[in-house]
N, C-alpha and C positions, 0 to 999 in steps of 0.2 A: 802951116807948121807941119813938119813931117810927123807921121804917126810914131808914137813911142810904144814899142811892142816888145813882148818877151816870149821866148820859147821855154816852156816848162818841161823839164825832163827829170823825173825822179821816181824813186820808190818810197813808200811810206816808212817812217821810222816809228815803230811802236815801242814805247819805253815800258819799264816794268810796271804792271798793274799793281794796285795797292796790295802789299804784303805777298806778292806772288812772283813767280819766275818770269824772265823777260819773254816777250813775244818776239818772234823772229822776223824782223823786217830790216831792210837796208836804208841807208840815209838818202837825203835829197840833194839834188844838184840843179841849179837854175842858171841858165845862160841866156844872153839877149840875142835877138835876131829880128830883122824887120819883117813886117807883115807884107805879104805879097799874094796876089791872086793870079791864076792862070786865065789869060784872056785870048779871045780870037782863036786863030788856028795854030796854037802852039806858041805864039809870042807871049812874053811875060811883061807885066807892068805893075808897079807898086801903086796901090790905091791909098791915097792920102786924103782923108776927109775928116769930118768932125767925129764920126764914130771911131775911126782908127786912132785919131789924135787923142781921144779921151780914154781909150781902152787899152788894157794890156791884152793884145790879141795874139792868137797862136794858130798855126796851121802846119801841116806836113803835106808834101807833094803827093803822097799816096792816099791821104785821107780826104782831100777836098778836090772838087772839080767844078767847072763853070756850067751854069745853066741860066739862060735868060728867061726861062719859062715859068719860074717860081714867083708867085705873088703872095704876099702875106695875107692869109685869110683867117688865121687863128693864132693868137698869142696865149701860151700856156705857162702859168706860173707854178713852181713848187711853192710850198708854204714855209716850212721850217728852214731858216737860213736865207730865204729869198724875201719873203714878205716881212719876216721878223727874225732877229737874231735870237734863236730860241735854245741853242745848245745848252747853255748854262742853266736855263730855266728847267729844261727836262732833267738835267743832271741833279739839280736840287730836289726835284720831285721824286726821282728814283731813290735818292739817298734818304729822303723822308720816309718813303715806303719801306726801305730796308730797316730803318730804325724802328718804325712803328711795329713791324712784324718780327723784330729781333732776328733778322736774317744773318746767319753766320756760316761761312763756307769752311769745310773741314781742312782745306789746304792753307788757310790763313792762320798764322800764329796769334793774331790779335784776338783779344777777348771782347772786342767791340763789334757792333753790327757792321756788315759790309758797307763800305763807303767808296764810291768811285771819285777819285780826284779829277780836277778839270783837265789836266794833261792826258790822263788815260782815257777819259770819256771822249775827248776830242778825237782820239785815234779810233776808239771803238765805234763811235757813231759814223765815222768816215769809212769804216770797213763794212758795217752791217746795218742795213736799213730796217726800220720797224722796231718797236719796243720789245715785243715778245721774242722775236728772233735774237735780239741782243742778249736778253737774260738767258735764253735757252743755250746760246753759244757759250756764254760765260760759265754757266753751271756745268755744262758738259766738259769745258776745258779745265775748270778749277775745282770741280766737285759740287754735287748738289747739297744745298745747305739745310741745316736745321732752322726752325722758326717757330713762331707761335701757331702757325698753321699746322705744321707737322713737327712733333718733338724730335724725331729722327729724320735724317735725309730721306726723301721719298725715293722708292726703288722702282715702282712700276710707272708706265707711261701715263696712266690715268691720273695718278696722284701728282706727278710732275707737271702735267698740263693744268691741273687744278691750282697748284701753287703759283704758276706763272700767271694764270688768269686773275687770281686774287691780287697778286702784286701789281699787275698792270692796271686793273680796275681802280685800285686805291691810288696808284701813281697818277692816273688820268684825272681823278677828282682833285688831287692836290695841285696838279698843273693848272686846272681850271681856276682854282682859287688864286693862283699867282697871276694868271692872265686878267682876271676880273678885278685885281687890285688897283688897276688904273695906272700902274707904273711902267707899262710896256707900250712902246710905240712902233709903228711900221718903219722899215728901213727907208733911207732917203730915196726919193724919186718913184717909189712904188705907186702911190696913189695917183700922181700926175700921169704916169705912163698908162695906168688903167683907164683913166679918163680920156686920154688921147685915143686909146684903142677903141673904146666904145663910141666916141664921137666920130671916128673914121668908118664906123660900120663893120669893123673887124671883130670876129668872135673872140670872146675872152673866157678863159678857163683856169681852174686851179686843180692841180693833181698832187696829192700829198700821200706819203706812205704812212702817216701817223693815223691814230685812231680817229674815226669820223667825228665823234662828239667833241673831241678836243680841237680838231681843225675848224669845225663850225663855230665853236666858241671864239677861237682866235680871229677868224675872219669877221664875225659879227662885231667884235670889240675893236679890231684894228683897221679894217677897211670900211666898216659900217654895214648895217643891215641892208640898206638900199643897194649898195654895190654888190653885196653878197647875193642877194636875190636876183640881181641883174646878170649874174654869170650865165654864160651859155652852156657851161658844163662844170660840174664839180664832182671830183672823185677822191676817195680816201682809201687808206689801206684795207678797210673792211670790204671794199667793193671788188677786190680782185684776189685771186688765190695766192699769187706770188708777189712778194715785195720787190722794190727796186734793189738791185740793178736789173731785175727782170723787166722786160718792156711792156708787160701786160697792161699796166695802168695807162700808158700812152696809146697803146693799140686800142684799148677800149674807148679812150677819149676821142680819138680821131673818127671812130665809127659814130659816136654820139653827136659829134660836131658836124658830120657830113661833109668833111673836106679831105683833100689829099694830104698824105704825110708830108710831101715836099712843099706844101703851102702852109705848114705849121712851123712855128718857132717856139722853142721851149726855153724858159729861163730857170736855170738851176744854180746851185751853189757848191756842189760836190761832184766827185768823179762817179759816185754811185748813181746820182741822178743823171749825169751826162751819159753814162752807159745805158741807162734805161731809155733815154730819149733817142740816142743814135741807134740803139737796138730796134727801136720802132720805126726807123727810117726817117727820123726828124732831125732838123738842124737844131743846134743848141748854143745859147750864149751863157756864160758863167758870170755871176756876181758873187765873188768869193767872200768868205768871212775869215777872221783871224785863224780859225781852226782848219780851214781848207785851202788857204792861200798857196801852200807849197805842193799841192797835188798836181798830178800830170793831166793837164787839160788839152792835150794836143789835138783832140778831135772836136773841140769847140771852135765855133767860127769867130768868137770874140770873147774876151775876158775883161770884166770891169770890177773895180773895187766896190762900187755900188752903182745905183741907177740915177744918181742925182743929175748927171749931165747927159744922160742917154735919152734921145727923143725917138718917137715912133718912126720917123722918117729915116733915122740911122739904122734901125733894125730892118726896115723895108729894103733899104739899099743893100745891106748885108745879105739878106735872103735872095734878092734878085741876082746877085753875082756869085754867091758861094753856097753850094749845097753838098751834102754827103755824096761821095762817089758811089756809083752803083757797083 
């Protein structure tokens, strides 16, 4: 069966945040194109295999080139959006924090606490990685809020940092409660692919921009304590100075894993994660969610709706034939 593939080409459309003015982004456009790889000495051939048949895959001639020297030595997973569909869980936890501390932004006409609706949060989390940066950006954009922490909007950097720290800490604890409720499951195919990776002797890692304590809780509850402890590398947002799309977390991971960037493959769900991976010189596959499906993944070597039909050998074949151009 010929591979069914798509070329994604768009800009994000951010709608009006709750009770605020519109954010300035343009709309999305999706068109179809077959997956092809550059082979040999300039000749071109379409690769039709199980990986391409099951994936929505994308490439551009100036983004990918052929290398037969890459061998998969490390598979690196993001957590939120890849191991679990967590966007709405985080949103609920933030809104609970805003309600608990009666957070009210001056630019909002509403007399109720700040509340991020699902559509706005999808766009916000696809633009800005990490919880504290999200709130800092939002408050800078729409005004610092009053709250039970500060009766009036904080004006100096120290008080603003304190407010964000308090909100984030409370939100993290609330998120943990949701995860521990037993109602959250890993995305399809994740556990099997992790098992295949470890069985093949390939190094396995998780790199997430989220708070370390919340990621640990997610992993222990969703992949199990034994799998978590068996990871060859685990990094969270606390471990690096800059959040994704900065490549720091993947640059740190490759050093700890002791492998070459070209022999690593990253599994991400968003363009922010994709930029972090490719910025570190690594190839990346996308397993998108409903909130990231329309993003521009032109630099990914393959795009999947989930990992249910993706096998380790599919990923090994992709990496052997397609790597980021130097």
